C-alpha positions in Angstrom: -5.6 -3.7 -3.7 -3.5 -0.9 -2.3 0.3 -1.5 -1.8 3.3 0.8 -1.8 3.4 1.2 -5.7 -0.2 2.2 -5.7 0.4 4.8 -3.0 3.3 6.2 -4.9 1.1 6.7 -8.0 -1.7 8.1 -5.8 0.5 10.7 -4.2 1.7 11.9 -7.6 -1.8 12.1 -9.1 -3.4 13.8 -6.1 -0.6 16.4 -6.1 -0.8 16.9 -9.8 -4.6 17.5 -9.8 -5.2 19.3 -6.5 -2.0 21.0 -5.2 -2.6 24.7 -4.8 -6.4 24.4 -4.6 -8.6 25.3 -1.6 -10.7 22.7 0.1 -14.3 23.8 -0.2 -16.0 20.8 1.6 -15.3 17.6 3.4 -17.9 14.9 3.7 -17.1 12.4 6.5 -19.5 9.3 6.1 -17.6 6.9 8.3 -16.4 8.2 11.7 -14.9 5.0 13.0 -11.2 5.3 13.4 -11.0 9.1 13.3 -8.4 10.4 15.7 -10.4 13.6 16.4 -14.1 14.3 16.3 -15.5 14.8 12.8 -16.4 18.4 13.6 -12.8 19.2 14.7 -11.3 17.7 11.4 -13.9 19.6 9.4 -13.2 22.9 11.0 -9.4 22.5 10.6 -9.7 21.6 6.9 -12.3 23.8 5.3 -11.0 26.8 3.4 -7.4 25.7 3.7 -5.3 25.1 0.6 -3.4 22.0 -0.2 0.3 22.7 -0.5 1.7 19.2 -1.2 1.0 15.5 -0.8 3.5 13.2 0.9 3.7 9.5 1.4 4.8 8.3 4.8 4.7 4.5 4.9 1.1 3.5 4.3 -0.1 7.1 5.0 -0.7 9.9 2.6 -0.2 13.3 4.1 -2.1 16.2 2.7 -0.1 19.2 3.9 -2.3 22.3 4.3 -1.3 26.0 4.2 -2.6 26.5 7.8 0.2 24.3 9.2 -1.9 21.2 9.6 -1.8 17.8 8.0 -4.7 15.7 6.9 -3.6 12.1 6.9 -5.1 9.1 5.2 -4.0 5.8 6.5 -4.5 3.4 3.7 -5.2 -0.4 4.0 -5.3 -2.9 1.2 -9.0 -2.8 0.5 -9.2 1.0 0.1 -10.4 2.4 -3.3 -9.7 6.0 -4.4 -12.0 7.7 -6.9 -12.4 11.1 -8.6 -15.7 12.7 -7.9 -16.0 14.0 -11.4 -15.7 10.6 -13.1 -17.7 8.3 -10.7 -21.3 7.7 -10.2 -22.6 7.3 -6.6 -20.2 5.1 -4.6 -21.3 2.5 -2.2 -20.3 3.0 1.4 -17.8 5.9 0.9 -15.7 6.7 4.0 -15.1 10.4 3.1 -15.0 12.8 0.2 -12.9 16.0 -0.3 -14.2 18.7 -2.6 -11.8 21.4 -3.9 -12.3 24.8 -5.3 -12.2 23.5 -8.9 -15.5 21.7 -8.1 -13.7 18.3 -8.5 -12.3 16.2 -5.7 -11.8 12.7 -4.5 -13.2 10.1 -2.2 -12.1 6.9 -0.5 -14.1 3.8 0.2 -12.9 0.7 2.0 -14.9 -2.6 1.9 -13.5 -3.5 5.4 -13.8 0.0 6.9 -10.2 0.0 8.0 -8.7 3.1 6.3 -8.7 6.2 8.4 -8.8 10.0 8.2 -6.5 11.5 10.7 -5.7 15.1 11.7 -2.0 15.7 12.3 -1.1 11.9 12.3 1.9 10.7 14.1 3.8 7.8 12.5 7.5 7.3 12.4 8.9 7.7 8.9 11.0 4.6 9.3 7.8 2.4 9.2 8.4 2.1 5.5 9.6 -0.8 3.5 11.7 1.6 1.3 13.3 3.4 4.3 17.1 3.1 4.7 16.6 1.7 8.2 15.4 -1.6 6.6 18.8 -3.3 6.4 20.2 -6.8 6.2 21.2 -6.6 9.9 17.5 -5.8 10.8 16.3 -8.8 8.7 18.8 -11.2 10.4 17.5 -10.0 13.8 13.9 -10.6 12.8 14.8 -14.0 11.4 16.5 -15.0 14.7 13.7 -13.7 16.9 10.9 -15.3 14.8 12.7 -18.2 13.3 9.8 -20.6 13.5 7.3 -18.4 11.8 6.5 -18.5 8.0 8.2 -15.9 6.0 5.0 -14.7 4.4 3.7 -13.9 7.9 6.8 -12.0 8.9 6.6 -9.9 5.7 2.9 -9.2 6.4 3.2 -8.0 10.0 6.6 -6.7 10.7 6.5 -2.8 11.2 9.2 -2.1 8.7 7.9 -4.6 6.1 4.1 -4.6 6.4 3.6 -1.9 3.8 4.5 -4.4 1.0 1.0 -5.9 0.7 0.2 -9.6 0.1 0.5 -9.7 -3.6 3.9 -7.9 -3.8 5.2 -10.2 -1.0 4.4 -13.2 -3.3 6.2 -11.5 -6.1 9.3 -10.8 -4.0 9.4 -14.4 -2.7 9.2 -15.8 -6.2 12.0 -13.6 -7.3 14.4 -14.9 -4.6 13.1 -18.5 -5.0 11.7 -19.0 -1.5 8.3 -20.6 -0.9 6.0 -18.5 1.4 5.5 -21.3 3.9 9.2 -21.4 4.6 10.3 -20.8 8.2 12.2 -17.7 8.2 14.9 -19.1 10.5 15.7 -21.8 8.0 16.1 -19.6 5.0 19.8 -19.5 4.0 21.7 -16.3 4.6 22.2 -15.7 0.9 18.5 -15.9 0.2 17.8 -13.6 3.1 20.4 -11.1 1.7 18.6 -11.2 -1.7 15.4 -10.1 -0.1 16.1 -6.3 0.1 17.2 -5.9 -3.6 14.2 -8.0 -4.6 11.8 -5.8 -2.7 13.1 -2.7 -4.4 13.1 -4.4 -7.9 9.5 -5.6 -7.5 8.2 -2.3 -6.2 10.0 -0.3 -8.9 8.7 -2.5 -11.7 5.2 -2.4 -10.3 5.3 1.4 -10.0 6.4 1.7 -13.6 3.6 -0.6 -14.8 0.9 1.1 -12.7 2.0 4.5 -14.0 1.6 3.3 -17.6 -1.8 1.6 -17.0 -3.5 4.3 -14.9 -5.8 6.3 -17.2 -6.2 10.1 -17.2 -9.7 9.7 -15.7 -8.6 7.8 -12.6 -6.3 8.2 -9.7 -5.0 4.6 -9.7 -5.9 1.6 -11.8 -7.3 -1.6 -10.3 -5.3 -3.7 -12.7 -2.7 -6.2 -11.4 -2.3 -8.3 -14.5 1.3 -7.3 -14.8 2.2 -9.4 -11.8 4.3 -12.5 -12.5 3.1 -15.0 -9.8 0.2 -13.4 -7.9 -2.0 -13.5 -11.0 -5.3 -15.3 -11.4 -4.9 -15.3 -15.2 -1.7 -17.4 -15.1 -1.3 -21.2 -14.6 2.4 -21.3 -14.9 5.3 -19.1 -13.9 7.8 -17.8 -16.5 10.0 -20.8 -15.9 7.1 -23.2 -16.7 6.3 -24.4 -13.2 2.7 -24.7 -12.1 1.4 -21.8 -9.9 -0.1 -23.0 -6.6 -2.6 -21.2 -4.4 -3.4 -21.4 -0.7 -4.3 -19.3 2.2 -1.2 -18.4 4.3 -1.4 -15.9 7.2 -5.0 -15.2 6.3 -4.1 -14.1 2.8 -4.6 -15.7 -0.6 -1.0 -16.7 -1.5 0.5 -17.7 -4.8 3.8 -19.5 -5.4 5.3 -22.0 -7.8 7.2 -25.3 -7.6 10.4 -23.4 -8.6 10.6 -21.9 -5.1 12.4 -23.8 -2.4 10.6 -24.8 0.8 12.8 -24.3 3.9 11.4 -26.1 6.9 
């Protein structure tokens, strides 16, 4: 499952392995969602060198030396793999081969992730962007006061990059149950949301950095999570962990979290 912490580690590892190398080949296996014809993206990419890798919200920008950007819009079910360490992948979306002979590919079980030439996406569509303020949260809570907070965090443009599992972690940290109506959450709890988001994402990034092996771009492990964890029956406070589907996502919370309805 790909969230912001995974994207941070992916950006670092892609840059470390491939920055400065020429792109020798590009295999596009899944053309759905391309913003340009596959032949146009291929022609713009081949024989260009990768200058740097940036993260812009849920996009990775591969900045090329010809002035173009190859963007990868990443959804939760995406999986990144190194060509040198993987056998044949089932249903790959695309693969990029560099001058070293190595490269990487992306597969997505739902076919949602996209390959984009010169993508356009406002940088403020990022849960870590300074434009995400308490004033913004209060406005969202007022306009969508009858909606469950998990749904708001899943679909709001500035918040949707969190991902379902990390949303559960954030809500546990501030002691709010995911089914709570956002308009009923006390202002103090709402104010706690922003520092909790940063704390959870920072801890997750550190854990993923430690767990990601040298032969992979990002680990699939999530066993470091406190509440969204199939291997745990109780939270650190000793309360049972409950599971349900909220906003079409498997959701975890414990009885230590208050329900505001």
